[in-house]
Each structure stands twice: as C-alpha cells, then as structure tokens.
C-alpha positions as CSV (number, residue, x, y, z in Angstrom):
1,X,-12.0,5.2,-0.4
2,X,-9.0,3.0,-1.0
3,X,-9.0,-0.6,0.3
4,X,-6.2,-3.2,0.2
5,X,-7.7,-6.5,-0.8
6,X,-6.5,-9.6,-2.6
7,X,-3.0,-8.2,-2.8
8,X,-3.9,-5.0,-4.5
9,X,-5.2,-1.5,-3.7
10,X,-8.7,-0.9,-5.0
11,X,-10.9,2.1,-5.0
12,X,-14.4,1.7,-3.5
13,X,-16.9,4.3,-4.3
14,X,-19.0,5.8,-1.6
15,X,-21.9,8.3,-1.3
16,X,-23.3,9.8,-4.5
17,X,-20.7,8.2,-6.7
18,X,-21.5,4.7,-5.5
19,X,-25.3,5.3,-5.9
20,X,-24.8,6.8,-9.4
21,X,-22.8,3.8,-10.5
22,X,-25.3,1.4,-9.0
23,X,-28.2,3.1,-10.7
24,X,-26.5,3.3,-14.1
25,X,-25.7,-0.5,-13.9
26,X,-29.2,-1.4,-12.7
27,X,-30.9,0.6,-15.5
28,X,-28.6,-0.9,-18.1
29,X,-29.1,-4.5,-17.1
30,X,-31.5,-6.5,-19.3
31,X,-32.1,-9.2,-16.7
32,X,-35.4,-8.9,-14.8
33,X,-34.1,-10.1,-11.5
34,X,-30.8,-8.3,-11.5
35,X,-31.2,-6.8,-8.0
36,X,-31.7,-8.7,-4.8
37,X,-33.8,-7.6,-1.9
38,X,-30.7,-7.4,0.3
39,X,-28.9,-5.1,-2.2
40,X,-32.0,-3.0,-2.7
41,X,-32.5,-2.5,1.1
42,X,-28.8,-1.9,1.7
43,X,-28.6,0.8,-1.0
44,X,-32.0,2.3,0.0
45,X,-31.1,2.9,3.7
46,X,-28.1,5.1,2.9
47,X,-29.5,7.5,0.3
48,X,-31.7,10.6,0.2
49,X,-35.5,10.6,-0.3
50,X,-35.1,11.7,-3.9
51,X,-32.6,9.0,-4.6
52,X,-35.0,6.5,-2.9
53,X,-37.8,7.6,-5.3
54,X,-35.4,7.1,-8.2
55,X,-34.4,3.7,-7.0
56,X,-38.0,2.6,-6.3
57,X,-39.0,3.7,-9.8
58,X,-36.3,1.5,-11.4
59,X,-36.9,-1.4,-9.2
60,X,-40.7,-1.1,-9.8
61,X,-40.1,-1.3,-13.5
62,X,-38.1,-4.5,-13.1
63,X,-40.8,-6.0,-10.8
64,X,-43.5,-5.1,-13.4
65,X,-41.5,-6.9,-16.1
66,X,-41.2,-9.9,-13.7
67,X,-45.0,-9.8,-13.1
68,X,-45.7,-9.7,-16.8
69,X,-43.4,-12.7,-17.5
70,X,-45.1,-14.7,-14.7
71,X,-48.4,-14.2,-16.4
72,X,-47.2,-15.9,-19.5
73,X,-47.6,-19.7,-19.7
74,X,-44.5,-21.6,-20.6
75,X,-44.7,-25.0,-22.1
76,X,-41.0,-26.0,-22.1
77,X,-38.9,-27.1,-19.2
78,X,-36.6,-24.1,-19.6
79,X,-39.6,-21.8,-19.7
80,X,-41.1,-23.3,-16.5
81,X,-37.7,-23.1,-14.8
82,X,-37.3,-19.4,-15.7
83,X,-40.9,-18.7,-14.6
84,X,-40.1,-20.3,-11.2
85,X,-36.9,-18.3,-10.8
86,X,-38.7,-15.0,-11.5
87,X,-41.6,-16.0,-9.2
88,X,-39.2,-16.8,-6.4
89,X,-37.5,-13.4,-6.9
90,X,-40.8,-11.6,-6.8
91,X,-41.7,-13.5,-3.6
92,X,-38.6,-12.2,-1.9
93,X,-39.8,-8.7,-2.5
94,X,-43.4,-9.5,-1.6
95,X,-42.5,-11.2,1.7
96,X,-39.9,-8.8,3.1
97,X,-41.5,-6.5,5.7
98,X,-38.5,-4.1,5.2
99,X,-39.5,-3.4,1.6
100,X,-41.8,-0.4,1.2
101,X,-45.5,-1.3,0.8
102,X,-45.8,0.0,-2.8
103,X,-42.9,-2.1,-3.9
104,X,-44.3,-5.2,-2.1
105,X,-47.7,-4.6,-3.7
106,X,-46.2,-4.7,-7.2
107,X,-44.3,-7.9,-6.4
108,X,-47.5,-9.6,-5.0
109,X,-49.5,-8.7,-8.1
110,X,-48.0,-11.7,-10.0
111,X,-51.0,-13.9,-9.2
112,X,-53.6,-11.5,-10.4
C-alpha cells in the first residue's frame, strides 16, 4: 500500500509481508525489551494461528531472557536501573489481560 506522508510517497507493507518483516526484525534485535505489549497485541490480532505460534515463540524467548536478567543481582546504579526497566517491561506483559495466559505466565515468573 502506498501512503503520502511528510511530503513523500512511502510504501507500507501489509499482510504476510508486514508480518515477515516484523518477525525478521524482532528475531534480529539483541535488546530484551524490543517489543511492547501494544505492538505484540496489534500484530497478533491480525495474523493466522500458525503465525501467532511463531510470534509467541519469539516473544517467549525475549521474556525468558528478561526473567533471567531480573534474577541477577546488580550492584551498580546502571545495573539497578536496567533491572527496573526490564522488570517494568515484564510487568506490562504480566498485567495485560489481553496477552495469552502462557505468555503472562512467563512474564510473571520473574519473582520465582
């Protein structure tokens, strides 16, 4: 789809192409908290069940990395700040009733 924005014509991917680009980018990102709950839910509502399983698998891996990082004890100010950022990110997944139960369960396991 072509959209005119900011004085130029831009192509916006839709359907499978958009999902493929989103997944490729998500898998390539090294940041733990590189996907928000809102983006996750927005993408998840418009894809097939198989694509939802693929998305859930990638997001679950990111959440598990976040849980592991929260279980480490940081002694520096920067370490504690990073810990708080990841904890808040996990909380957004854990507290959203729109997120599937199995994803919420992973996000809530940070305190175990």
